[in-house]
ZADO-1210 file (C-alpha; in nm, 4 decimals, padded with zeros to 6 digits):
<atoms>
<atom x="00.0095" y="00.0325" z="00.0225" code="UNK" pos="1"/>
<atom x="00.2966" y="00.2478" z="00.0468" code="UNK" pos="2"/>
<atom x="00.4368" y="00.1721" z="-00.2150" code="UNK" pos="3"/>
<atom x="00.1361" y="00.2492" z="-00.4302" code="UNK" pos="4"/>
<atom x="00.0930" y="00.5715" z="-00.2597" code="UNK" pos="5"/>
<atom x="00.4441" y="00.6775" z="-00.3186" code="UNK" pos="6"/>
<atom x="00.4192" y="00.5893" z="-00.6578" code="UNK" pos="7"/>
<atom x="00.1183" y="00.8406" z="-00.7295" code="UNK" pos="8"/>
<atom x="00.2666" y="01.0995" z="-00.5496" code="UNK" pos="9"/>
<atom x="00.5970" y="01.0146" z="-00.7726" code="UNK" pos="10"/>
<atom x="00.3875" y="00.9888" z="-01.0805" code="UNK" pos="11"/>
<atom x="00.1974" y="01.3416" z="-00.9970" code="UNK" pos="12"/>
<atom x="00.5387" y="01.5011" z="-00.9582" code="UNK" pos="13"/>
<atom x="00.6346" y="01.4076" z="-01.2987" code="UNK" pos="14"/>
<atom x="00.8041" y="01.0590" z="-01.2957" code="UNK" pos="15"/>
<atom x="00.6262" y="00.7962" z="-01.4665" code="UNK" pos="16"/>
<atom x="00.5211" y="00.4426" z="-01.2559" code="UNK" pos="17"/>
<atom x="00.4059" y="00.2379" z="-01.5166" code="UNK" pos="18"/>
<atom x="00.4547" y="-00.1420" z="-01.3398" code="UNK" pos="19"/>
<atom x="00.1458" y="-00.3258" z="-01.2497" code="UNK" pos="20"/>
<atom x="00.0744" y="-00.6007" z="-00.9926" code="UNK" pos="21"/>
<atom x="00.1924" y="-00.9574" z="-01.1246" code="UNK" pos="22"/>
<atom x="-00.0346" y="-01.2306" z="-01.1164" code="UNK" pos="23"/>
<atom x="00.1876" y="-01.5654" z="-01.0570" code="UNK" pos="24"/>
<atom x="00.1334" y="-01.9069" z="-01.0120" code="UNK" pos="25"/>
<atom x="00.2145" y="-02.0412" z="-00.6756" code="UNK" pos="26"/>
<atom x="00.5403" y="-02.2161" z="-00.8322" code="UNK" pos="27"/>
<atom x="00.6337" y="-01.8881" z="-01.0459" code="UNK" pos="28"/>
<atom x="00.6232" y="-01.7310" z="-00.7102" code="UNK" pos="29"/>
<atom x="00.8519" y="-01.9388" z="-00.5556" code="UNK" pos="30"/>
<atom x="01.0894" y="-01.9511" z="-00.8578" code="UNK" pos="31"/>
<atom x="01.0747" y="-01.5218" z="-00.8276" code="UNK" pos="32"/>
<atom x="01.1478" y="-01.6149" z="-00.4038" code="UNK" pos="33"/>
<atom x="01.4598" y="-01.8513" z="-00.4746" code="UNK" pos="34"/>
<atom x="01.6121" y="-01.6430" z="-00.7841" code="UNK" pos="35"/>
<atom x="01.6278" y="-01.3542" z="-00.5541" code="UNK" pos="36"/>
<atom x="01.8133" y="-01.5956" z="-00.3139" code="UNK" pos="37"/>
<atom x="01.4958" y="-01.5806" z="-00.0499" code="UNK" pos="38"/>
<atom x="01.4679" y="-01.8790" z="00.1520" code="UNK" pos="39"/>
<atom x="01.1303" y="-02.0462" z="00.1504" code="UNK" pos="40"/>
<atom x="00.9371" y="-02.2322" z="00.4011" code="UNK" pos="41"/>
<atom x="00.5975" y="-02.3570" z="00.3372" code="UNK" pos="42"/>
<atom x="00.5678" y="-02.1436" z="00.0193" code="UNK" pos="43"/>
<atom x="00.6606" y="-01.8174" z="00.2330" code="UNK" pos="44"/>
<atom x="00.9379" y="-01.6188" z="00.1564" code="UNK" pos="45"/>
<atom x="01.0728" y="-01.5688" z="00.4234" code="UNK" pos="46"/>
<atom x="01.2805" y="-01.2458" z="00.4012" code="UNK" pos="47"/>
<atom x="01.4861" y="-01.0055" z="00.6235" code="UNK" pos="48"/>
<atom x="01.3878" y="-01.1529" z="00.9571" code="UNK" pos="49"/>
<atom x="01.5652" y="-01.4716" z="00.8447" code="UNK" pos="50"/>
<atom x="01.9060" y="-01.3393" z="00.6979" code="UNK" pos="51"/>
<atom x="02.0113" y="-00.9727" z="00.9304" code="UNK" pos="52"/>
<atom x="01.7585" y="-00.9790" z="01.2003" code="UNK" pos="53"/>
<atom x="01.5973" y="-01.2989" z="01.3623" code="UNK" pos="54"/>
<atom x="01.3584" y="-01.0526" z="01.5736" code="UNK" pos="55"/>
<atom x="01.1980" y="-00.8573" z="01.2939" code="UNK" pos="56"/>
<atom x="00.8172" y="-00.9722" z="01.2205" code="UNK" pos="57"/>
<atom x="00.7443" y="-01.1347" z="00.8572" code="UNK" pos="58"/>
<atom x="00.8276" y="-00.9094" z="00.5626" code="UNK" pos="59"/>
<atom x="00.5484" y="-00.8533" z="00.3550" code="UNK" pos="60"/>
<atom x="00.6135" y="-00.8698" z="-00.0904" code="UNK" pos="61"/>
<atom x="00.4660" y="-00.7160" z="-00.3303" code="UNK" pos="62"/>
<atom x="00.5632" y="-00.8953" z="-00.7162" code="UNK" pos="63"/>
<atom x="00.5590" y="-00.5540" z="-01.0178" code="UNK" pos="64"/>
<atom x="00.5315" y="-00.6583" z="-01.4030" code="UNK" pos="65"/>
<atom x="00.6580" y="-00.4029" z="-01.5621" code="UNK" pos="66"/>
<atom x="00.8713" y="-00.4268" z="-01.9645" code="UNK" pos="67"/>
<atom x="01.2180" y="-00.3192" z="-01.9204" code="UNK" pos="68"/>
<atom x="01.4073" y="-00.4285" z="-02.1605" code="UNK" pos="69"/>
<atom x="01.1533" y="-00.2959" z="-02.3819" code="UNK" pos="70"/>
<atom x="01.1572" y="-00.6580" z="-02.5277" code="UNK" pos="71"/>
<atom x="00.7489" y="-00.7191" z="-02.4943" code="UNK" pos="72"/>
<atom x="00.7822" y="-00.9251" z="-02.1947" code="UNK" pos="73"/>
<atom x="00.7427" y="-00.8446" z="-01.8575" code="UNK" pos="74"/>
<atom x="01.0494" y="-00.8133" z="-01.5676" code="UNK" pos="75"/>
<atom x="00.9666" y="-00.8481" z="-01.2275" code="UNK" pos="76"/>
<atom x="01.0290" y="-00.5910" z="-00.9288" code="UNK" pos="77"/>
<atom x="00.9812" y="-00.8188" z="-00.6362" code="UNK" pos="78"/>
<atom x="00.9354" y="-00.5432" z="-00.3099" code="UNK" pos="79"/>
<atom x="01.0204" y="-00.6647" z="00.0071" code="UNK" pos="80"/>
<atom x="00.8202" y="-00.4145" z="00.2804" code="UNK" pos="81"/>
<atom x="00.9234" y="-00.4411" z="00.6308" code="UNK" pos="82"/>
<atom x="01.0018" y="-00.0923" z="00.8519" code="UNK" pos="83"/>
<atom x="01.2445" y="-00.2990" z="01.1097" code="UNK" pos="84"/>
<atom x="01.4543" y="-00.4150" z="00.8903" code="UNK" pos="85"/>
<atom x="01.4646" y="-00.1413" z="00.5982" code="UNK" pos="86"/>
<atom x="01.3878" y="00.1938" z="00.8555" code="UNK" pos="87"/>
<atom x="01.2384" y="00.4723" z="00.7343" code="UNK" pos="88"/>
<atom x="01.2775" y="00.3571" z="00.3276" code="UNK" pos="89"/>
<atom x="01.0520" y="00.0952" z="00.4873" code="UNK" pos="90"/>
<atom x="01.1451" y="-00.1264" z="00.1948" code="UNK" pos="91"/>
<atom x="01.3967" y="-00.2775" z="-00.0331" code="UNK" pos="92"/>
<atom x="01.3288" y="-00.4501" z="-00.4394" code="UNK" pos="93"/>
<atom x="01.4882" y="-00.6771" z="-00.6291" code="UNK" pos="94"/>
<atom x="01.4800" y="-00.6599" z="-00.9795" code="UNK" pos="95"/>
<atom x="01.4192" y="-01.0113" z="-01.1196" code="UNK" pos="96"/>
<atom x="01.4621" y="-01.1153" z="-01.4978" code="UNK" pos="97"/>
<atom x="01.3479" y="-01.4677" z="-01.6415" code="UNK" pos="98"/>
<atom x="01.6382" y="-01.7001" z="-01.7931" code="UNK" pos="99"/>
<atom x="01.5757" y="-01.9082" z="-02.1230" code="UNK" pos="100"/>
<atom x="01.5730" y="-02.1724" z="-01.9555" code="UNK" pos="101"/>
<atom x="01.2533" y="-02.0688" z="-01.6972" code="UNK" pos="102"/>
<atom x="01.3917" y="-01.9658" z="-01.3921" code="UNK" pos="103"/>
<atom x="01.4234" y="-01.6330" z="-01.2341" code="UNK" pos="104"/>
<atom x="01.7428" y="-01.4237" z="-01.1730" code="UNK" pos="105"/>
<atom x="01.8376" y="-01.0939" z="-00.9549" code="UNK" pos="106"/>
<atom x="01.9886" y="-00.8545" z="-01.1921" code="UNK" pos="107"/>
<atom x="01.9638" y="-00.5666" z="-00.9509" code="UNK" pos="108"/>
<atom x="01.8064" y="-00.3622" z="-00.6493" code="UNK" pos="109"/>
<atom x="01.8263" y="-00.1254" z="-00.3521" code="UNK" pos="110"/>
<atom x="01.6538" y="00.0036" z="-00.0397" code="UNK" pos="111"/>
<atom x="01.3367" y="00.2504" z="-00.1379" code="UNK" pos="112"/>
<atom x="01.0400" y="00.2636" z="-00.3601" code="UNK" pos="113"/>
<atom x="01.1263" y="00.1433" z="-00.7096" code="UNK" pos="114"/>
<atom x="00.9863" y="00.3937" z="-00.9750" code="UNK" pos="115"/>
<atom x="01.0691" y="00.2767" z="-01.3643" code="UNK" pos="116"/>
<atom x="01.1331" y="00.5611" z="-01.5867" code="UNK" pos="117"/>
<atom x="01.1380" y="00.6487" z="-01.9255" code="UNK" pos="118"/>
<atom x="01.4492" y="00.6645" z="-02.0092" code="UNK" pos="119"/>
<atom x="01.6589" y="00.4028" z="-02.1246" code="UNK" pos="120"/>
<atom x="02.0525" y="00.2749" z="-02.1212" code="UNK" pos="121"/>
<atom x="02.1348" y="-00.0120" z="-02.3292" code="UNK" pos="122"/>
<atom x="01.7789" y="-00.0569" z="-02.4053" code="UNK" pos="123"/>
<atom x="01.6407" y="-00.0893" z="-02.0811" code="UNK" pos="124"/>
<atom x="01.4732" y="00.1327" z="-01.8548" code="UNK" pos="125"/>
<atom x="01.6321" y="00.3533" z="-01.5698" code="UNK" pos="126"/>
<atom x="01.4707" y="00.2779" z="-01.2059" code="UNK" pos="127"/>
<atom x="01.4717" y="00.5907" z="-01.0052" code="UNK" pos="128"/>
<atom x="01.4309" y="00.4869" z="-00.6589" code="UNK" pos="129"/>
<atom x="01.4576" y="00.6383" z="-00.2979" code="UNK" pos="130"/>
<atom x="01.1938" y="00.6836" z="-00.0454" code="UNK" pos="131"/>
<atom x="01.0140" y="00.9879" z="00.1526" code="UNK" pos="132"/>
<atom x="01.3734" y="01.0535" z="00.3820" code="UNK" pos="133"/>
<atom x="01.5677" y="01.0969" z="00.0389" code="UNK" pos="134"/>
<atom x="01.6182" y="01.4519" z="-00.1219" code="UNK" pos="135"/>
<atom x="01.8087" y="01.2691" z="-00.4217" code="UNK" pos="136"/>
<atom x="01.6644" y="01.0046" z="-00.5837" code="UNK" pos="137"/>
<atom x="01.9141" y="00.7897" z="-00.7823" code="UNK" pos="138"/>
<atom x="01.9015" y="00.6467" z="-01.0798" code="UNK" pos="139"/>
<atom x="01.9736" y="00.2515" z="-01.1647" code="UNK" pos="140"/>
<atom x="02.1046" y="00.2146" z="-01.5751" code="UNK" pos="141"/>
<atom x="02.1152" y="-00.1153" z="-01.7355" code="UNK" pos="142"/>
<atom x="02.5072" y="-00.1637" z="-01.7713" code="UNK" pos="143"/>
<atom x="02.4305" y="-00.4836" z="-02.0123" code="UNK" pos="144"/>
<atom x="02.4068" y="-00.7752" z="-01.7207" code="UNK" pos="145"/>
<atom x="02.3264" y="-00.5954" z="-01.4433" code="UNK" pos="146"/>
<atom x="02.1583" y="-00.2946" z="-01.2963" code="UNK" pos="147"/>
<atom x="02.4470" y="-00.0265" z="-01.1607" code="UNK" pos="148"/>
</atoms>
């Protein structure tokens, strides 16, 4: 909910928010979690609360489908929401790309809210990120293999 509200605010500020919630099967969801290096137990991802802060509450996850590469096939922005783990930014995201064999791999990510832009680097859309406490909004660019 927070990501959607901030995306709307950023859109009103002139930033294009073009990601849409993804509808995924349980098997595909698990494959994305696995590609992002999350521990999956009973079909649920264990986010930062199992890796860096065992006292943190369970994270909430969202999947947004967006064609970053311009090939007509969507990539996924996987967002983990947990204010205990990520502080005032409240969330972190992983940019996920489907491999030729159907598995998923992480090609970038950061702490904050991901907003795909209309500008491109090497054919892929740039991704601005940040949150309510960041005055500057860094931009990730595609380097041919990953977002940097």
